C-alpha positions in Angstrom: 28.3 -19.6 53.7 28.1 -19.7 49.9 25.2 -22.2 50.1 23.2 -19.8 52.3 23.9 -17.0 49.9 22.6 -19.0 47.0 19.5 -20.0 48.9 18.7 -16.4 49.9 19.3 -15.2 46.3 16.9 -17.9 45.0 14.2 -17.0 47.5 14.5 -13.3 46.7 14.3 -14.0 43.0 11.2 -16.1 43.5 9.5 -13.4 45.6 10.4 -10.8 42.9 9.0 -13.1 40.2 5.7 -13.6 42.1 5.5 -9.8 42.7 5.9 -9.2 38.9 2.8 -11.4 38.3 0.6 -10.0 41.0 1.5 -6.4 40.2 0.4 -6.6 36.6 -3.3 -6.2 35.6 -4.9 -6.3 32.1 -6.4 -3.2 30.6 -8.8 -2.7 27.7 -7.4 -1.6 24.3 -9.2 0.4 21.7 -8.2 1.5 18.2 -9.6 4.1 15.9 -8.9 1.8 12.9 -7.9 -1.9 13.0 -7.1 -1.8 9.3 -4.8 1.0 8.3 -2.7 2.0 5.3 1.0 2.0 5.2 2.8 5.2 6.3 -0.3 6.3 8.3 -0.3 7.0 12.1 -1.7 4.3 14.4 -3.5 5.4 17.5 -4.1 2.9 20.3 -5.8 3.7 23.6 -5.4 1.7 26.8 -8.3 2.1 29.2 -8.2 1.2 32.9 -11.8 2.4 33.5 -13.5 0.2 36.1 -10.3 -1.7 36.7 -8.0 0.4 38.8 -8.5 2.4 42.0 -7.5 6.0 42.4 -3.8 5.3 42.1 -1.0 6.3 39.8 0.1 3.4 37.5 2.3 2.8 34.5 0.5 1.6 31.4 2.3 -0.7 29.0 1.4 -1.2 25.3 2.2 -4.7 24.2 2.7 -6.3 20.8 2.6 -10.0 21.1 4.2 -11.0 24.4 6.5 -8.0 24.6 5.7 -4.5 25.7 6.9 -1.8 23.2 6.0 1.4 25.0 4.9 2.7 28.4 3.4 5.8 29.9 2.6 7.1 33.4 -1.1 7.4 34.0 -2.2 9.8 36.8 -4.5 8.7 39.5 -7.5 10.7 38.2 -7.0 9.4 34.6 -8.3 6.2 33.0 -7.2 6.4 29.4 -3.7 6.5 27.9 -3.2 6.9 24.1 -0.1 5.6 22.3 0.9 6.7 18.8 2.9 4.7 16.3 3.9 7.1 13.5 4.2 6.1 9.8 3.5 2.4 10.3 5.0 -0.2 8.1 3.9 -3.7 7.2 5.9 -5.1 10.1 3.6 -3.3 12.5 0.8 -5.7 11.7 0.0 -8.0 14.7 -1.8 -8.4 18.0 -1.7 -5.5 20.4 -2.9 -5.4 24.1 -2.4 -3.4 27.3 -1.4 -4.0 30.9 -0.8 -1.7 33.8 1.2 -1.9 37.0 2.2 0.2 40.0 5.8 -0.6 38.9 7.5 1.2 36.1 10.3 -1.4 35.5 8.5 -4.5 34.3 10.5 -7.1 32.3 10.3 -6.9 28.5 8.2 -10.1 28.3 4.7 -9.9 29.7 3.1 -13.2 30.8 -0.2 -11.7 32.1 -3.3 -12.9 30.2 -5.0 -10.2 28.3 -7.5 -9.5 25.4 -5.6 -8.4 22.3 -6.9 -6.8 19.1 -5.4 -7.4 15.6 -4.0 -4.5 13.6 -3.6 -5.1 9.9 -1.4 -2.7 7.9 -2.3 -2.6 4.2 0.5 -1.9 1.6 0.2 1.3 -0.4 1.2 -0.4 -3.6 1.7 -4.1 -4.5 3.9 -5.3 -7.4 1.8 -7.5 -9.7 2.4 -10.0 -12.5 1.9 -8.8 -16.1 1.6 -10.8 -19.3 1.0 -9.6 -22.9 -1.6 -11.3 -25.1 0.1 -10.5 -28.4 2.2 -12.4 -31.0 5.9 -12.2 -30.8 6.0 -9.6 -33.7 3.9 -6.5 -33.0 3.7 -4.1 -35.9 2.5 -0.5 -36.1 -1.3 -0.3 -36.0 -1.7 -3.5 -34.0 -3.5 -3.5 -30.7 -1.5 -4.7 -27.7 -3.4 -6.3 -24.7 -1.9 -6.7 -21.2 -3.2 -8.8 -18.3 -2.3 -7.7 -14.8 -2.9 -10.3 -11.9 -2.1 -10.7 -8.2 -1.6 -14.4 -7.2 -1.7 -14.1 -3.4 -4.4 -12.9 -1.1 -5.3 -9.2 -1.5 -6.4 -7.1 1.5 -8.0 -3.7 0.9 -9.2 -0.8 3.0 -12.9 -0.6 3.4 -13.4 -3.9 1.6 -13.0 -2.1 -1.8 -14.2 -4.2 -4.7 -12.5 -1.9 -7.2 -9.1 -0.4 -6.6 -6.6 1.3 -8.9 -3.9 -0.4 -10.9 -1.2 1.2 -13.1 0.3 0.1 -16.4 3.8 1.5 -16.7 6.4 1.6 -19.4 10.0 2.1 -18.3 8.8 3.3 -14.8 6.4 5.9 -16.4 2.7 5.5 -15.7 0.7 5.2 -18.9 -2.8 4.1 -17.9 -4.9 3.8 -14.8 -7.4 1.0 -14.7 -9.8 -0.4 -12.1 -8.5 -3.7 -10.6 -11.2 -6.3 -10.2 -10.7 -7.6 -6.6 -13.0 -10.6 -6.9 -11.5 -11.5 -10.3 -8.0 -10.6 -9.2 -7.1 -9.0 -12.5 -7.1 -5.9 -14.6 -6.8 -5.6 -18.4 -5.0 -2.8 -20.4 -5.0 -2.2 -24.1 -2.8 0.0 -26.3 -4.7 0.7 -29.5 -2.9 1.3 -32.8 0.6 0.8 -31.4 3.4 2.9 -32.9 7.2 2.5 -32.6 7.5 4.8 -29.6 5.3 2.4 -27.7 8.2 -0.1 -27.5 9.7 -0.7 -24.1 9.5 -2.7 -20.9 6.0 -2.9 -19.3 5.0 -3.6 -15.7 2.0 -3.4 -13.5 1.3 -2.2 -10.0 -1.9 -2.6 -7.8 -2.8 0.0 -5.1 -4.8 -1.9 -2.4 -4.6 0.7 0.3 -7.2 3.1 -1.2 -10.1 2.8 -3.6 -8.8 6.0 -5.3 -5.3 7.2 -5.1 -3.1 9.6 -7.0 0.0 8.4 -8.8 3.1 7.4 -6.9 6.6 8.4 -8.1 8.4 5.2 -7.1 6.5 2.1 -8.3 7.6 -1.2 -9.7 6.0 -4.5 -10.7 6.9 -8.1 -10.1 8.0 -8.5 -13.7 8.4 -6.7 -17.0 7.5 -7.7 -20.5 9.3 -6.3 -23.5 7.1 -5.0 -26.4 8.9 -4.1 -29.7 6.6 -2.4 -32.2 8.1 -2.8 -35.7 7.6 -0.3 -38.5 4.9 -1.4 -41.0 5.4 -0.4 -44.7 1.6 -0.3 -45.3 1.2 1.8 -42.2 3.9 4.2 -43.4 2.4 4.3 -46.9 -1.1 5.1 -45.5 0.4 7.8 -43.3 2.4 9.2 -46.2 -0.8 9.2 -48.4 -2.6 11.1 -45.7 0.1 13.7 -45.6 0.2 14.0 -49.5 -3.6 14.2 -49.6 -3.6 16.9 -47.0 -1.0 18.9 -48.9 -3.0 18.5 -52.1 -6.2 19.8 -50.4 -4.2 22.7 -48.9 -2.8 23.5 -52.4 -6.3 23.4 -54.0 -7.6 25.6 -51.3 -4.9 28.2 -51.9 -5.5 28.0 -55.7 -9.3 28.6 -55.2 -8.6 31.4 -52.8 -6.1 33.0 -55.3 -8.6 32.6 -58.3 -11.4 34.0 -56.2 -9.2 37.0 -55.3 -8.2 37.6 -58.9 -11.9 37.5 -59.9 -12.8 40.1 -57.4 -10.1 42.5 -58.6 -11.2 42.0 -62.3 
């Protein structure tokens, strides 16, 4: 009796498996954008036009070999749109569509279908920074930084120039165009002073050609720049102050003499 039960269960399971295959059909998939920036909304449309008859079906959105969402498509409709809100980098991959008269398909879909590739571009990318300066930086010296990205860089709209930021202690100091073909950007602080001391880092923004500053950014590494006081620089600055005071004093004297002459 147990053997008969096992045979019947196996036959039923085989019939169900065959039904799963024959009940699934491939649908076309369309996307407004195949390359999209991080935190944007992704819209994918599954089309059964020219494929299904006037029947009601369930449309499944698949990523890889697994379906991730499903919707009921009425018999007089041929397009079903799926929305993935605020996409992250993990949403990159191959997407496809299938449809079936059944609404309880297994998670894994074995039906052959034509996928499209969706690429999610990061809003900001930590970069490597180096400083082209001697170990001792004194007031009045120029400090040059080089910002590079070592790995492959993907951009929206095939931008050849995108923005990169030079930051000191998490504060954005300069915005510079990042040369995508050359994979680098160069920053310069001219006539450094003591308050320019701090940890510097660099961030590249590949998702847009032009983008306003972000509040939470960080680089791959930081370089410490210490600007030391220069005696000559201080003397020159002091001399300028003294000269300005002398000129102001002479101006006041001339004004007073001129005023006295008018009264006389």
